N, C-alpha and C positions, 0 to 999 in steps of 0.2 A: 515462592519463585523471585530468582533474583533479575535485574534487570537484563544482565545480559544475556541467561538464557533465553528472557523474556521475546529480546530481539532477534534470537536464534532460531527460535520455532515460529515466530510470525514472518522469517524470511522462508522458511523451507517448507512449512506447512502448505502455504498457498500453490505452491510449483510443485510439490509432490501431489498433491489431489488435483491439480487440474488437469496436469499429464496424465494421472491415475483414470482420471472419467474417459480422456479422450482415447486412452486404450481398449478402457470398458467399451465407451460407446464405438468404435471402432472394429472392436473383435464381434460384438452383438449385429454389426452391419445397419446402425443407424447413421453414425457418419463415414466419410470415405479415409480410407488412411491415405496419411501424408504426413510433413512437416509445418506442422501449423503456423511455426512461428517463421517461416519462409513461402510457405506453397499458401497459407492462407485459405485452408480449403473447407472450413466451417468456423463455428465461435466457439467462445469458451461456454456460452449460454445451451448452444444446442448438445455440444458436447457434456454439460452437467444437469440436461435435465432430460436427455434420453434411454430408453430402458432402464435396469438398474441401477446407473448410474446416480440416477439424480437422491437415491438415498445415499448415499456418501455423499457428494456434493454437499447437500443441502445441509448433513449433522456437522460436516468438516468447516463449511464455509459461516455457519451462524456461530463457532465454537472458537474461529478467526478474528469475527469481529466483534465478540467480547475480548477476548487477547488483545486485540488494536485497540481498544479503549483502554485497556489497562496499561499496553504502550504509552500513550498518552500521558495517563497520569502520571506514568514514572519520568516522562517528558519532563512534565511540570516541575515534578522535584527535584531534575536533574539542575533546571534553569535556574531554579529557588537556590540550590546549592552552590552554583556555580556565582551567580551574582550577591548570594550573603542575605538577598530577603525576596521575598515574594515580587513578582512585577505585573504590569499589566500584558506585556508581551509574551509573558506565559501562558497568562489567562485566556490570552486571544487564541494562540498557538494549542490549548489544549479542547475549546472549543471546536476549531475547525478539524481537527483531529476525530472527537468523537463525534462532530454530525455526519463527516465520511465515514467512519464504521457505522453509524445508526441507519443510513441509507442505504451502505451494503445489506444490511438486516431486510430492509425493505424489499431490494432488488430478490433476494434469498427465498423472500418468503412468498411473494409471486409469481417464484422459477416454476413453470412449468403448468399455470393455471391458463384459462380462456378468455378471452375476452377483450373488448376494448381497454377498461380501463383497468384491467390486470398489465396490457402491457404497455400503456402506459408509465403504472406504475415502476413497471421493469425498470423500461425506459429511463425513467426520472432517477431512480434509484442509483442506479449505476450510473448516469451520468454526474451526479452529486458526490459520488464517493470517488471519479475519477479525478473531479473537478478539486473537492478539497482536500481530500487526501494529498498530492503532490503538492498543492500550497501550504498546507500545515508543515510538509516536510521541507519546503520552500523559507517558510520564517524560522523554523528549529534550526536549519544553516546561517541565515542571516544573522540569528542570535551568536552562535558558535563564531562566527567573524567577527563580529563587534567584540565579544569575551577577549578573543584574541589577539586585537587590534589596541587593546587596552595595556599598555604597557607598564600601567602601577600595578595591576591584579595579577596574583600569584593563580595561575589555574593549572589545573590536572595537567600532566606528561601525554595523557591520550588526546587532548584538543589537537594534534598532529596534524599540520595543513596538508599535507599528501592522501591523508582520508576526507578532509574537508573539500578539495579539489575532487577527490573523486565522486563525492557527493554532488556536487557544482556540476560535474560532468554529466550525471545522469541524469540531473533535473531538466541540463539542459537540450538533451537528447530529446527528453520527451516533451518539450516546449517545441523542438523543431520538429517533432515526429506529428504533434499535436494539430500546429500551424499547419503546415503542410496538408496536414489530413483536412483541415477545413477550407484553404485555397484551393485543393481538388474537387471539392463539394461544391463549392460554388461556381465552379469552371464546370461542372458537368461531366468533371475524368475520373470519378471515384468510383469503383466497384466494390462488388462485395467481396470481392477478394482482397482489395487494400483494404477495407473496412477491417475484415478479421486478422488481417496481419499486424495492423495499428493495433488493433483491441490487447493480441497474445502479446506483444512487446513491449507497450505501455504496462500492461501487468507486470511484467518480468525485471523492467527497469525499476517499477517502485518497491519492487519487492527487496532487490539490492540494496536499495538504499538503507532498508532495515540493517542488511548486512554489514553496511559500515558500524552502523549503529552498537551492534555487537563490539566492535573493536572498540570504537571511542569509551563504552561502558564495560571494558574489562575490570575496571577496578573497583567501579560504581556499587556502593553495597546501598541496601534500603533495609534500612532494622524496622520493624513492624511493632514490633515488642517495644521497642523505646521511643515512637513516633514520630522518628525524624530518620534524617538521610546523612550516611556517611558515605568519606569516599577515603 
């Protein structure tokens, strides 16, 4: 699978499955009907673990986590190609991305189970996923900006500043939403509805980052049989 196709899949797969399981759960009467991104009537977890939706959610999201690991492997190869050699920054990015994906698997594995330990593992898993994945995205974006600012380096035309600014805007909104959520929590003003809205929208913004990567990778090709990367 080529990088651009992979980036498109990991953009649309979580969007489709989270909204699909919400519709299934609402249809079965397990969660209320609403527009969760604005109304915050339920969590993604509640929609994904209720009734028959859990089978769809667990299967697809485990596959998504595996594809996400694959994405970060490609991201390292992409940076190595742009730099002309492997870098420590690329190694750090891949590990942050992979750790985030692995903890998403932990969250999915414990979804729908009972007990304090299981609830802790779900919460811990999703927190690490939501923390490490945007951080890896931020580090990747920082490397793109650094490369663009090196005037003596010949870079692919795909590194369009408009696309990089779009990714920056997405990450800034994620940061603003996350900080606002923490402030409201400490102030005692955070409600379940607000927490649900934050969860749905941060998930959406994170996936939109990968959509922009699909544009950046429009000419990026990985030759497995040659053991190298071509652009």
